[in-house]
N, C-alpha and C positions, 0 to 999 in steps of 0.2 A: 286110446281106444274108447269108443262110445259104448256105454253100458246099455244093454237092451232092457227096456222096462218090462216088468213081469205083468202077466195078464191078471186083471182083477175080476173081470166079468166077460163071459162069452155067451152069445145067444143068437137068435135070428130076429131081425126087425122085418116085419112083413106088412104089406098093403098099407103104405104110408099115404094118408090123405094130407095134402099140403095146400093150405089156403094162404095166399101171399098178398100182403097189403103194402102199399107205399106209405112211408111215415116220415114226418119231420124229424131230422136228426136230433133236434133239441130235446125231443121227448125222451130219447134214449140216453142222453149224456149222463144223467144221474145214475144209470145202471151200468155204465161202462167200467169194466175192471181196470185196475192200475196197469199201465204200460200197453194197453190195447187201443186200437183205433177202429172206428166204424168202417166196415167194408161195404162198398156200394157196387152196384152193377149198372153200367151205362148212366151213371149220375143219379141213380135212384137208391134210396135207403129202404130196406125191407124189414118187415116183421112178419113172421109166419106162424099160423095156428096149425098144428100138426097132430094127427091121431094115427096110432099104429098099434100093432101087436108085438109084444115080446113073446117069443116062442122058444122052447127048449133052453131056458135060461139056467146058467150055472155060475155061481159065485165062488171064485177060487177053486174052480173045477168041480164044485159040489152042487147038486140039485137040491134046493131047499123045498120041502113039501109046501104046497099051496102058493109057491112063488116061482113056478116054472113057466106058466103061460098066463099073460095078463095084458090089459090095455094100458097104454100111456097116452096122455094128451098134453102137449106143451105149447107154450107161446115163447118164441125165440127170435133173436136178431143176430146179425152177422158182423164179425169183427176180424181183425188181423193183428198179429203180434210179430214184431221184428225181432227175431232171434239171431244174434250176430248180424249177418248181412242178408238173411233170407226171411221172407214173410211166411208165417204160418196162418192159414185161414181157418177160422173157428166160429163157434156159436156161443151165445150167452142166453141162458134161459131166464125169462121173467118168472115163469112158474111151470112145474111139471106135476101133472095129476096122475096118481096111480091108486089101485084099490087096496093095497096092503100096507099097513103101518110100518112093518119091518123095512120095507123098501124105502119109505120116506125117512126113517131113522138113519139108515146106513148112508143114503145119498146126502142127506143134510149134514151129518157129522163128518163123514170122510171127504166129501167133495164140496161142502159149503153150497150145495144147490138149494133151490127153493121148492122143495117137494111138498105136496099136500095130498092127504089120503081122503078120497071120496069114492062113493059107489060109481062104478063104470060099467059100460056094456058095449058090445059091438055086434055087427052082423055083416057077413059076406054072402051075397046072393048072386048066383050065376043064372042067367036066362039064356034064351037061344043065341043071342048075339051081344048081350051086355053083361057087365059086372057091376053090381051095386055094393058099395062099401060104406058103412056107417059106424061112427063112434059117438058115444054119449057119456056124460057125467052128470051126477045129481048134486046140485049146490043150492042150499037154502030152500029145499023142498021142490026144486024145479029141475027138470031134465033139460040139458043143453046138448045139441047134436050138430055134427058136421057129416055131410054125405056127398059122395060122388057117384055118378053113373058114367061108365066108360065102355069102350070096346073091350072085348075079352082077350085080345092079343096084345101083349106088350111090345114096345118098339125101343130101339136104342136111343139114348140121349145124344143130341147133336153137340159137337165140340163148340166151345165159346158161346153157348146159349144160356138163356135165363135159367132153364131147368138144370143145367150143369152147375151154375152158380148156387142155386138153392140146395142141390143134393150133395155137392162135393166140398164140404167143409169138414176137415178131419181132426179138429181139435175142439175141446170144450174149455171154456174159461168162466170162472166164477169170482165175483168180487168178495173178498174176505174183509178188506178194509181199504182205506184210501192209499195204502202203501203195500198191500199184499194181494196177490192174485193166485187162485188155484188153476192149474193147467193139467189136462189129461188128454190122451190120444184115443181116438176112435177109428179103428181100421176096418175097411170093408171094400169089396170090389165095386166097380162101376155098375150102377143100377140101370134098369129099364123102366120105362113109364108106359102107362095105358092112356091112349088118346081119350080125352074127356068129352063127353056128350052133354052132361048137365051136372049141376051141383046145388047144394042147399046148405045154408048156414043158419041155424036156429040157436043163437048164443046171446046171453045177456053178458056183454063184455065187462060192464061195471061190476056186476055181482061176482064174476069169476076172477077178474084181474084188477079191479079197482078203478077209481076215477080217471087215472092217467091214461087208461086205454078205452074209456067209454066212447070216444069218437069213432072207434071201429064199428060201433053198432050200426051206423047208417052209411058206412063206407063200402063201396064195391071193391071186391078183390081185384088186384091187378093181374093175377093169374091163379089157376088151380091145377094141381097135378095129383096123380095117383101113381106112386112108385111101387114096384114089386118088392124092393128091398133085398136082403141077403143075410148071410151069416155076418156077424160083427164081433169085434173084440174091443173091449175097453181096457186100456193099460193103466197100471198104477200111476198116480199123478205126482206132481211136484208143486212147490210154492215159488212164485216169482216175487221177489222182495226188493224194496228200495235199497240201493247200495249205500252203505254207511261211509 
């Protein structure tokens, strides 16, 4: 009988701005966790810059003061892990930016993620027929922002589409060492997306993510999405280790 993993964190992820770039797989190989493979869609390898809000966050069912509602901005790529004969589709984070040091401490220690604590901000503005969503973070004295302008009405994600590939990875993987990987499950229902009218990326990628990702500075995104999001659950994780 399979043991059900206990819930570590539950929250809502809302208004996810997703800026997606095509990337040479060779750039990502040093970040690839043990036993995982790069996951591509229609022959394209992706890296995504994503901003969103954590809302009504509870850790082990407890709301921690000043850690209930906050922004997160992350740079991630997509992998798959063959567990017995089935593939699990997941994400690996290059970096996750949050405004509270306790969040960084817990995520880095328990899940071996690469969190950084920075000042962050967001705005959601509804006009007559548009929705403008913006996220920002302050690094080395400079504000960096990503923004979408979209329709106000969300629509369903089409099956077997790029937006489905980007939004429906339900596992997180982190590289602990060359022979150990951290794995955890993120559960949520299928999301809806808002049709995009325009977008803006004002980010110094080298300042935020280092020289390996400076090429994104002048690269046009392959796609941009705004997902509504939903309630999510993060399960307690496990370690994948090399067999002796």
